[in-house]
C-alpha positions in Angstrom: 13.9 -1.7 10.6 16.4 0.1 8.4 16.9 -3.0 6.3 13.1 -3.4 5.9 12.7 0.2 4.8 15.6 -0.1 2.3 14.3 -3.4 0.8 10.6 -2.4 0.7 11.2 1.3 -0.3 9.4 0.8 -3.6 6.1 0.0 -1.7 6.3 3.1 0.5 4.9 6.6 -0.2 7.2 9.6 0.1 7.6 10.4 3.8 6.1 7.1 4.9 7.9 5.3 7.7 7.9 1.6 8.5 7.0 1.2 12.2 6.9 -2.6 12.4 7.5 -5.5 10.0 5.8 -8.8 10.5 7.8 -11.6 8.9 7.5 -15.3 8.6 9.4 -17.3 11.3 12.9 -18.5 10.5 11.6 -22.1 10.9 9.9 -21.5 7.5 13.4 -21.0 6.0 15.1 -23.9 7.9 13.9 -26.7 5.6 15.2 -25.2 2.3 18.4 -24.1 4.1 19.2 -27.6 5.4 18.4 -29.1 2.0 20.6 -26.7 0.1 23.3 -27.1 2.7 23.4 -30.9 2.3 22.8 -31.3 -1.4 24.5 -28.1 -2.5 27.6 -28.1 -0.3 28.2 -31.2 1.7 27.3 -34.0 -0.7 29.6 -32.8 -3.5 32.5 -32.7 -1.1 31.6 -36.0 0.4 31.8 -37.5 -3.2 35.1 -35.7 -3.7 36.6 -37.2 -0.5 35.3 -40.7 -1.4 37.3 -40.7 -4.5 35.9 -38.5 -7.3 39.0 -36.3 -7.4 39.4 -35.6 -11.1 39.9 -31.9 -12.2 36.6 -32.0 -14.1 34.7 -33.2 -11.1 36.2 -30.3 -9.0 34.9 -27.8 -11.7 31.5 -29.5 -11.4 31.6 -29.1 -7.6 32.5 -25.4 -7.9 29.8 -24.8 -10.4 27.3 -26.8 -8.3 28.2 -24.8 -5.2 27.7 -21.5 -7.1 24.3 -22.6 -8.1 23.6 -23.7 -4.5 24.6 -20.2 -3.3 22.2 -18.6 -5.9 19.4 -21.0 -4.8 20.1 -20.2 -1.1 20.0 -16.4 -1.8 16.7 -16.9 -3.7 15.1 -18.8 -0.8 16.3 -16.2 1.7 14.7 -13.4 -0.4 11.5 -15.5 -0.8 11.3 -16.0 3.0 12.1 -12.4 3.9 9.9 -10.8 1.3 6.5 -12.1 2.4 5.8 -9.4 5.0 3.2 -7.1 6.5 4.6 -3.6 6.9 2.9 -1.4 9.5 3.6 2.2 8.5 2.5 5.5 9.9 -0.1 5.7 7.1 -1.4 2.1 6.6 -0.7 -1.6 6.4 1.2 -2.8 3.3 0.9 -6.6 2.5 3.9 -7.6 0.3 4.0 -11.1 -1.2 7.0 -12.3 -3.3 6.0 -14.8 -6.1 9.4 -15.0 -7.9 12.3 -13.1 -9.1 10.3 -10.7 -11.2 6.9 -11.0 -9.6 5.6 -9.6 -6.4 2.3 -8.1 -5.2 1.6 -5.3 -2.8 -1.7 -4.5 -1.2 -2.4 -1.4 1.0 -5.0 -1.5 3.7 -5.9 1.6 5.7 -6.0 1.3 9.5 -9.6 2.6 9.4 -10.5 -0.4 7.2 -9.2 -3.1 9.6 -11.6 -4.8 11.8 -9.1 -6.8 13.8 -6.5 -9.5 13.9 -6.5 -13.1 15.1 -3.8 -15.7 15.4 -3.5 -19.5 15.8 -0.5 -21.2 17.2 -0.6 -25.0 16.5 1.6 -27.8 17.7 4.6 -28.3 19.9 7.1 -26.4 17.7 4.8 -23.5 17.1 4.3 -23.1 20.8 8.0 -23.5 21.7 9.4 -21.4 18.9 6.4 -18.9 19.0 5.1 -18.9 15.5 1.7 -19.3 14.0 -0.8 -18.2 11.4 -2.1 -14.6 11.6 -5.3 -13.4 10.0 -6.1 -9.8 9.4 -9.8 -9.1 9.2 -10.8 -6.3 6.9 -14.2 -4.5 7.1 -15.1 -5.6 3.6 -15.3 -9.1 5.0 -12.1 -10.4 3.5 -9.3 -12.1 5.4 -5.6 -11.8 4.8 -3.3 -14.5 6.1 0.4 -14.6 7.0 1.3 -18.3 7.5 4.0 -19.3 10.1 4.5 -15.7 11.3 7.1 -14.9 13.9 5.6 -14.0 17.3 1.9 -13.6 16.4 1.0 -12.0 19.7 3.5 -9.2 19.0 2.0 -8.7 15.5 -1.5 -8.4 17.1 -0.2 -5.9 19.7 1.7 -3.9 17.0 -1.4 -3.6 14.9 -3.5 -2.4 17.8 -0.9 0.1 18.8 -0.3 1.6 15.4 -4.0 1.5 14.4 -4.8 3.4 17.7 -2.0 6.0 17.1 -3.1 6.5 13.5 -6.8 6.9 14.4 -6.0 9.3 17.3 -3.8 11.5 15.2 -6.4 11.6 12.5 -9.1 12.5 15.0 -6.9 15.3 16.4 -6.3 16.7 12.9 -10.0 16.6 12.1 -10.8 18.3 15.5 -8.2 21.0 14.7 -9.8 21.6 11.3 -13.2 21.7 12.8 -12.1 24.2 15.4 -10.6 26.4 12.7 -13.8 26.1 10.7 -16.0 27.0 13.6 -13.8 30.0 14.6 -14.0 31.3 11.0 -17.8 30.9 11.0 -18.0 32.8 14.3 -15.7 35.5 13.1 -17.7 35.8 9.8 -20.9 35.9 11.8 -19.6 38.6 14.1 -18.4 40.7 11.2 -21.8 40.6 9.5 -23.6 41.2 12.7 -22.0 44.7 13.1 
């Protein structure tokens, strides 16, 4: 939670707290990770041990591995930065489109109609990942593909939405009580 708050701080209002972060499953990152691991690290050293041992080739390997590390870091950020943040004020949908491009959308708990999820296939069932859809009162749907533990996301939304709406009702009730007491006091003063 601390890491999510630190990374996504620019999307939060002052005093707003991240209560739950819904991320994509690690299986989404596994494909690029394996590809970078093989082509960026293992293949150059395999070529080196086969016989390409010239000093120039070693420099090429080092440069290639630095580029592979950068690509791996980029893919890790891309995977981690597509997230739904459930805060104590609203839901923030963050999508990362590249190094200097991301979008953020804020949806109030009172504007959400519900959430649904679909788990498909053997791996989705075994590893507990699937597609989650947030239904908004306006009729639009927001999707998080290959989300980690969709059932937990659904329960988190229901819990935090309930807590937010209850606290809002309590504050409105307190304000209404104060208004009524002021009206009665005003009425009693003018009645005398």
